[in-house]
C-alpha positions in Angstrom: -0.2 0.1 -0.1 1.3 3.5 -0.8 2.8 5.3 2.2 1.1 8.5 1.4 -2.4 6.8 1.3 -1.7 5.1 4.3 -0.6 8.4 6.1 -3.7 10.1 4.9 -5.7 7.3 6.1 -4.5 7.3 9.4 -4.8 11.1 9.7 -8.8 10.3 8.8 -9.1 7.8 11.6 -7.2 10.1 14.3 -9.8 13.1 13.1 -12.7 10.9 13.0 -12.3 9.4 16.6 -11.2 12.8 17.8 -14.3 14.4 16.7 -16.8 11.7 17.5 -14.8 11.5 21.2 -15.3 15.2 21.7 -19.0 15.7 20.6 -19.9 12.6 23.0 -17.5 14.3 25.9 -19.8 17.6 25.3 -22.8 15.6 25.4 -22.4 14.0 28.7 -21.6 10.9 27.9 -18.2 10.4 29.2 -17.2 6.8 29.1 -17.8 6.3 25.5 -16.0 9.5 24.7 -12.7 8.6 26.8 -12.7 5.2 24.6 -12.5 7.1 21.4 -10.4 9.5 22.5 -8.0 6.7 23.2 -8.5 5.2 20.1 -7.3 8.3 18.6 -4.0 7.7 20.0 -3.2 4.4 17.8 -3.5 6.4 14.4 -1.8 9.3 15.8 1.2 7.0 16.6 1.2 5.1 13.1 0.6 8.5 11.1 3.8 10.1 12.9 5.7 6.8 12.1 4.8 6.9 8.6 5.7 10.7 8.3 9.1 9.8 10.1 9.6 7.2 7.1 10.1 4.5 9.4 10.6 1.0 7.4 7.7 -1.2 8.2 9.9 -4.1 8.8 8.3 -5.3 11.9 4.4 -4.9 10.4 4.3 -2.4 13.4 1.8 -0.1 11.1 -0.5 -3.2 11.0 -0.3 -3.9 14.5 -3.1 -2.9 17.0 -0.4 -3.5 20.0 -0.1 0.1 21.4 3.1 -0.6 23.6 4.8 -2.1 20.5 3.9 0.8 18.2 4.8 3.3 21.1 7.8 1.6 21.4 8.8 1.6 17.6 7.7 5.4 17.9 10.1 6.2 20.8 12.8 4.2 19.2 12.9 6.7 16.4 13.6 9.6 18.9 10.2 11.0 18.2 9.3 11.0 22.0 12.6 12.2 23.7 10.8 14.4 26.0 7.5 12.3 26.3 6.9 10.4 29.5 4.3 7.5 29.5 3.7 5.1 32.0 3.8 1.5 31.0 0.3 0.7 32.6 -1.3 3.6 30.7 -0.3 1.8 27.4 -1.6 -1.5 28.7 -4.8 -0.5 30.2 -6.0 0.0 26.9 -5.4 -3.5 25.9 -7.4 -4.7 29.0 -4.1 -6.3 30.3 -4.3 -4.1 33.7 -7.2 -4.1 35.9 
């Protein structure tokens, strides 16, 4: 698949999740809104990986494992000043109570 097409698609997905989550948040449907805003993180990271020109040798762009995607993102030096707790990344996967 063309990298530019992938980048645009992840950008669209991020926007769709974010706008739907924001609308639900303002309509007081907080739990579903939080879920959609969390879903916006995955395409955001994938879009950033494509923009950084990362080779997809590990098929990370087709993965839905957020800790692995974030590790690839961090490995490029994109998140040098970003601190994220590992349990925050795992919580979205249902691995942490």
